[in-house]
N, C-alpha and C positions, 0 to 999 in steps of 0.2 A: 045340482045346482038352478040358480031359478032364474029366473030374464030376466031381470034387472043384476042381479052378478054378469062379470066381463071378467074375463081373465083379462084381456087386451084394457091397458088407459084407454082414457076417452081423447078423444082424437081435437087439436086446438082447430076454433075453427077464423076464416078469416082469409087473408092474404097468408100465401107460402110464404119460404125462406126464404133469405135473398140469397142468390147463389153470388159460393167464394169462387165460381171458376167455368170454364166449358165442359167438366164432367158433372156437377150442377143441372149443366143449362140442358143439358144432353137426356140426363136420364128425367127431365120433365116433361121432356117429347115424348120420351119412348112411354112415357106414362099415359101423358094423353093420347096420344095415340093405342093406350094399347098395346103397345110391342111390348112393356115391360111386360105385363102378366102372362104374354104369352111366353116367355123365355124366361115365367118365376115354372107354371106351370111344365114346360119343357125340361128344366133341371128340377122339379117336386119325382116328374115320372121316370128322367134318365137315372138318378143322383148325381148326375156333375156338374160338380158345381159351374156357375155361368158366368163366375170373373165380372162382374158388373162392377162392389162396393173396389176392389183394386184397381179397376179401368180409372172409375170413376176419378178416387183419391188422384193417384198418376196425371190425368189429365186436369184437376183440378190443383195440381202442385208443381204440375210443367204451363197453363195457362188461366193462374186469378188472379182475376178480375180486381182484387186490391190491391193495387201494387203504386206505388208512391209515387204520385205528379213530381215530385223536389228530393233534390235531395238534401240531407241537413247543413244548415252553414255553419262554420266554427263556433260559434255561440252556441246551437242547437246542440253539436258535438258536445263542447266543451261545459254543457248545460246535465249529457245526459253524461256522459262520461262521471260523474261524481255521482247521480243519482242512482243509476246501474247499478252502484255497491252497495243500496243501502237496504238491507234482507226486509221480507216484509215480515220479518215476525218482528221487525221495531216498530209496532204502530204506529207510534205519536209521528216520525219523522216521514213512515210511509203515507201516510191519510197528509197530513201537512205541508210537501215539498213531492213526494214521486207520484203521484193520482190526480194533482194540479199540472202536472208539468205535462205527462202525458197525456191527458185528455186536452191540453189545447194544441201539442206538439204533436201531436199522430194527427189532428185534422185539420190541419198546416198541411202538414205531409203529402197527408192521403186526400186531400182536399175532400172534406167531410164537416157538414155540422156540429162542433166541439158541444157532444151530452156528454149528459153526469149520470154514468147509469148507476142504479138500485143499489140501493146495498142488502143484497139477494146476495145466490148463487151463482143469477147469473153476470149481477156487472159486477162480479168479480174475474168471472173466465171474462167478461173484455177488459178491463182493466189488463190480468194475463194476456190478452192478445196483443192487445198493444201496447203490452209490455215487450212480447217476442217480434215485432214486427217494425219496435224502433231498432232493437238490438239486430236482427238483422241489417240495419242502412246503416250504422255506428260501424260492425263489421265493415259497410260497404265503404263508407268512409274513410276506418284509419287502413282498410287497406292499399287506397289513396293515397292514403297520409307515407308510409313508408314506401310504397314505388319511387314516390316523388323524389 
């Protein structure tokens, strides 16, 4: 293999990815301090998995940073109740109705700037993530309605 060829993909330069939760933050700290390299070396030498990825995922789930700042109001709830049933396979309706709803209402509920993701796989993943977040809030609102 020549020097220019590499098995690993090139790393993106610039700002590190935004932390999803406490697990990501701890990983960044251990990487910056060199602890992560030591743990990886120990794991490689002993053959014992450190469990870092599982622990990171668990901490991200327990202490996420992307928590809603507000609950859905009745209008948002009713809107999502109808739109959530539109499948992604119905592209015309999904693009015309679901995507704008997600973009605007997710920004409102999670207190971030309303941005239109690009038309690429990462943009599609962003809409999928927003849809999951909206579904979680919707389910909480629905549970509260049934308890009243």
